[in-house]
C-alpha positions as CSV (number, residue, x, y, z in Angstrom):
1,X,90.8,80.1,92.2
2,X,89.3,82.3,89.8
3,X,90.8,85.5,90.7
4,X,89.7,89.3,90.4
5,X,90.9,91.8,88.0
6,X,91.2,95.0,89.9
7,X,93.0,98.7,88.9
8,X,94.3,101.2,91.9
9,X,94.2,105.0,91.3
10,X,96.6,106.3,93.7
11,X,98.7,108.4,95.2
12,X,101.1,107.4,97.1
13,X,101.5,107.9,100.4
14,X,102.9,105.8,102.6
15,X,99.0,104.0,103.4
16,X,98.8,104.0,99.5
17,X,102.0,102.2,99.8
18,X,100.3,99.2,102.1
19,X,97.1,98.8,99.6
20,X,99.4,98.3,97.0
21,X,101.3,96.1,98.4
22,X,98.1,93.7,99.7
23,X,96.8,94.2,95.6
24,X,100.3,92.8,94.9
25,X,100.2,89.4,97.2
26,X,96.6,88.9,98.0
27,X,95.9,85.5,96.3
28,X,92.4,86.6,95.3
29,X,93.3,89.7,93.7
30,X,95.1,90.4,89.8
31,X,96.8,93.9,90.0
32,X,96.2,94.7,86.0
33,X,97.4,98.6,86.2
34,X,98.0,101.6,88.6
35,X,96.9,105.1,87.6
36,X,98.9,108.4,89.4
37,X,96.6,111.5,90.4
38,X,98.3,114.1,93.1
39,X,96.7,114.5,96.0
40,X,99.2,113.2,99.3
41,X,102.0,114.9,96.9
42,X,102.6,116.0,93.3
43,X,101.5,114.0,90.5
44,X,105.7,113.2,89.7
45,X,106.3,112.5,93.1
46,X,103.3,110.0,93.6
47,X,104.0,108.6,90.1
48,X,107.8,107.9,91.1
49,X,106.2,107.0,94.3
50,X,104.1,104.3,92.9
51,X,106.8,103.0,90.5
52,X,109.5,102.6,93.4
53,X,106.6,100.8,95.6
54,X,106.4,98.5,92.9
55,X,109.7,97.9,92.6
56,X,109.8,96.7,96.2
57,X,106.9,94.4,95.0
58,X,108.8,93.1,92.6
59,X,106.1,93.9,90.2
60,X,105.8,95.0,86.6
61,X,102.2,96.4,86.4
62,X,102.4,99.4,84.4
63,X,101.9,102.9,86.4
64,X,100.0,105.3,84.1
65,X,100.3,109.3,84.8
66,X,97.3,110.7,85.6
67,X,95.4,114.6,86.8
68,X,98.1,117.2,87.9
69,X,95.7,119.2,89.9
70,X,91.8,118.9,90.0
71,X,89.1,119.4,87.5
72,X,87.9,123.0,88.9
73,X,91.0,124.0,91.7
74,X,94.0,124.9,92.3
75,X,96.3,121.8,93.4
76,X,97.1,121.1,97.8
77,X,99.4,119.8,98.4
78,X,98.9,116.8,101.0
79,X,103.0,117.1,102.9
80,X,101.7,118.4,105.9
81,X,100.4,114.1,106.5
82,X,102.7,112.2,104.6
83,X,105.8,114.8,104.0
84,X,107.2,116.2,101.4
85,X,108.2,113.0,99.7
86,X,104.6,111.4,100.3
87,X,106.4,108.4,101.9
88,X,107.3,109.5,105.9
89,X,111.2,110.5,104.4
90,X,111.1,106.4,103.9
91,X,114.4,106.4,101.4
92,X,113.6,103.7,98.5
93,X,116.2,103.4,95.5
94,X,114.8,105.6,92.0
95,X,112.7,103.5,89.9
96,X,114.4,101.3,87.6
97,X,111.9,102.0,85.0
98,X,109.7,104.5,84.1
99,X,106.0,105.6,84.2
100,X,103.9,104.6,80.8
101,X,103.1,107.6,78.1
102,X,99.2,106.9,77.6
103,X,97.1,109.2,80.2
104,X,95.8,107.2,83.0
105,X,91.7,107.5,82.1
106,X,92.2,106.0,78.3
107,X,94.6,103.0,80.3
108,X,92.0,102.8,82.5
109,X,89.3,102.4,79.4
110,X,90.9,99.9,77.4
111,X,91.8,97.9,80.6
112,X,88.2,97.9,81.6
113,X,87.0,97.4,78.6
114,X,89.3,94.0,78.2
115,X,88.2,92.6,81.4
116,X,84.8,92.8,79.8
117,X,82.7,94.5,82.9
118,X,84.5,92.5,85.5
119,X,87.4,95.4,86.7
120,X,86.9,96.4,89.7
121,X,88.5,99.8,90.3
122,X,89.9,100.8,93.5
123,X,90.2,104.5,94.2
124,X,92.7,105.6,97.1
125,X,92.9,109.4,96.1
126,X,91.4,112.0,94.5
127,X,89.0,111.4,91.9
128,X,89.8,113.8,89.3
129,X,91.3,110.8,87.2
130,X,87.7,108.9,87.5
131,X,85.7,111.9,86.9
132,X,87.8,111.9,83.7
133,X,87.5,109.1,82.3
134,X,83.6,109.1,82.4
135,X,83.4,112.3,80.8
136,X,86.4,111.4,77.6
137,X,84.5,108.0,77.3
138,X,80.7,108.0,78.4
139,X,80.5,104.3,78.6
140,X,83.2,103.2,80.4
141,X,80.5,102.1,83.2
142,X,79.4,99.4,81.0
143,X,82.6,97.9,81.5
144,X,83.5,98.4,84.6
145,X,82.2,96.2,87.4
146,X,82.6,98.7,90.5
147,X,84.0,101.6,91.6
148,X,86.0,100.4,95.6
149,X,86.8,104.1,96.9
150,X,88.7,105.1,100.0
151,X,87.5,108.6,100.9
152,X,84.5,110.6,102.2
153,X,82.3,109.8,105.8
154,X,78.8,109.9,106.8
155,X,79.9,111.5,109.5
156,X,82.9,114.3,110.3
157,X,86.1,114.9,108.0
158,X,89.3,115.0,108.7
159,X,91.1,117.7,106.7
160,X,87.9,120.0,108.0
161,X,85.5,119.7,110.3
162,X,83.3,118.2,107.7
163,X,85.3,117.1,104.7
164,X,87.7,114.2,104.2
165,X,90.9,114.7,102.4
166,X,90.3,112.4,99.2
167,X,87.1,114.2,98.3
168,X,88.3,117.4,99.5
169,X,90.6,117.8,97.2
170,X,88.5,117.5,94.5
171,X,85.0,117.5,95.3
172,X,83.3,118.4,91.7
173,X,85.5,114.9,90.7
174,X,84.0,113.6,93.1
175,X,80.4,114.4,92.4
176,X,81.0,112.9,89.2
177,X,81.8,110.3,90.4
178,X,78.5,109.3,93.0
179,X,76.5,110.8,90.2
180,X,77.9,107.9,87.7
181,X,75.7,104.7,87.0
182,X,78.9,102.6,88.3
183,X,78.1,100.7,91.5
184,X,80.0,102.1,94.2
185,X,82.0,101.0,98.1
186,X,82.5,103.6,100.3
187,X,85.1,103.3,102.8
188,X,85.0,106.2,104.5
189,X,86.6,107.7,107.9
190,X,84.3,105.6,110.2
191,X,85.8,101.8,109.1
192,X,89.4,103.6,107.9
193,X,89.6,104.9,111.5
194,X,89.6,101.5,112.8
195,X,92.2,99.8,110.5
196,X,95.1,100.7,112.5
197,X,98.1,99.1,113.6
198,X,99.6,99.2,117.1
199,X,103.2,100.9,117.9
200,X,103.6,97.4,119.3
201,X,101.9,95.8,116.2
202,X,104.3,97.9,113.8
203,X,107.3,97.3,115.9
204,X,107.3,93.8,115.0
205,X,108.1,94.5,111.7
206,X,111.9,94.8,113.2
207,X,111.9,91.7,113.5
208,X,112.1,91.2,110.1
209,X,115.1,91.9,107.9
210,X,113.5,92.5,104.2
211,X,113.9,95.9,102.6
212,X,109.5,95.8,102.9
213,X,109.4,95.3,106.6
214,X,112.4,98.2,106.7
215,X,110.3,100.5,104.7
216,X,107.6,100.5,106.8
217,X,108.8,100.7,110.1
218,X,110.5,103.8,108.9
219,X,108.1,105.6,107.2
220,X,105.3,104.9,109.8
221,X,106.6,106.9,113.2
222,X,105.7,110.8,112.7
223,X,101.9,109.4,111.1
224,X,101.7,107.1,113.8
225,X,102.4,110.5,116.5
226,X,99.9,112.7,114.0
227,X,97.6,109.6,114.3
228,X,97.3,109.2,118.2
229,X,97.5,112.9,118.6
230,X,93.7,113.4,117.7
231,X,92.9,110.1,119.6
232,X,93.7,107.1,117.2
233,X,94.2,103.6,118.2
234,X,97.4,103.7,116.0
235,X,98.8,104.7,113.0
236,X,95.4,104.5,110.2
237,X,96.2,102.5,107.0
238,X,93.2,103.7,105.1
239,X,93.6,103.5,101.6
240,X,94.0,98.9,102.8
241,X,90.8,99.1,102.7
242,X,89.3,99.0,99.4
243,X,92.0,96.9,99.0
244,X,91.0,94.3,101.5
245,X,87.3,94.6,100.8
246,X,87.6,93.7,97.6
247,X,89.6,90.2,98.7
248,X,87.8,89.7,102.0
249,X,84.6,91.4,102.0
250,X,83.4,89.7,105.0
251,X,85.8,90.9,107.5
252,X,83.3,94.4,106.8
253,X,79.5,95.5,107.0
254,X,77.7,98.6,105.8
255,X,75.2,99.4,104.7
256,X,73.6,101.2,101.6
257,X,72.7,104.8,101.2
258,X,72.2,107.9,99.4
259,X,76.0,110.0,98.7
260,X,76.4,112.9,97.1
261,X,79.0,116.1,97.4
262,X,78.9,119.2,98.9
263,X,80.7,121.9,96.4
264,X,79.7,125.5,96.9
265,X,79.1,125.6,100.6
266,X,82.0,126.8,103.0
267,X,81.6,125.2,105.7
268,X,80.6,122.0,104.5
269,X,82.4,122.5,101.4
270,X,83.7,118.6,100.0
271,X,81.2,116.9,102.4
272,X,79.9,113.5,101.5
273,X,76.3,114.2,102.1
274,X,74.6,110.7,103.4
275,X,71.6,109.9,104.4
276,X,72.4,107.3,106.6
277,X,71.6,108.8,109.8
278,X,68.6,111.1,109.1
279,X,65.1,110.7,108.7
280,X,64.7,112.2,105.1
281,X,66.5,110.2,102.8
282,X,67.8,110.5,99.2
283,X,65.6,109.2,96.6
284,X,68.3,107.0,95.4
285,X,70.5,104.8,97.1
286,X,73.4,105.1,95.4
287,X,76.8,103.7,97.6
288,X,77.4,100.7,99.7
289,X,79.2,102.6,102.6
290,X,81.4,100.3,104.8
291,X,81.1,100.5,108.5
292,X,82.9,98.1,110.1
293,X,85.6,96.1,109.8
294,X,87.3,93.3,111.6
295,X,90.0,95.1,113.3
296,X,92.1,91.6,114.1
297,X,91.8,90.2,111.1
298,X,93.2,93.2,109.1
299,X,96.0,93.6,111.5
300,X,96.9,90.0,110.4
301,X,96.4,90.2,107.2
302,X,98.0,93.0,106.9
303,X,101.2,92.3,108.9
304,X,101.3,88.6,107.4
305,X,101.8,90.3,104.3
306,X,104.3,92.5,105.1
307,X,106.5,90.1,106.4
308,X,106.0,87.7,103.5
309,X,108.3,89.5,101.7
């Protein structure tokens, strides 16, 4: 089987951890690099968390620190959802190795060139690193096959009534990415809120004694409570969606659309404005917006992967 080379830009985050586990184990993918950004936690913690998760999976994939704040705005800590440590309070040993010295945007560029246009860039957090990479390396679009991102929504928000967290955290960076020439797939709230595990499904992890199962069982109770408090069916594993989309696109459906980001309005700041449900269309359809997932297949793949460690 020919594997798909992928790079993950992330801000771990418990659902980032699930995404990294999938990227490590799904046979369709080859994880070549991880970059970190401030988002669910400050950069120092997201980098440390990425290294801890690599230790947990047993991968020696290099980890490159990126931006510690948005392009133009102050950083807003996402601890209200993932906890102060970013990992829901679950305890993992200190990482066995250090992060790389090369900045994330430069490392991404070099890897993209090495892959000769075949690299799939998966983004799971604010898009600051990617906007910097595009600015620092104007020919980067020539070397990326696609950007598959978790973020945005065609209809609503989760950190404000109109904006999803990753886009709201750095809307100027998101606008740079959406205006770039790189093909884009947007896994927004419409699909990621369908990608959940119920309490009963999470309880299945109790029957396995591995460190991996124990981590997810300890990390998810508060996330599960918060998701269900707002009417979700369980713990929404948002960041697993773009990874699974790269490996198994047949589990998803969606539509081409024009997508741009609001950076000025107070009420709709950070909103991904799409023309999916509008009579008036943008001149350009610049993204494929994922709208549905086979939830049962998602559950089976994720639980089987976690339990395999």
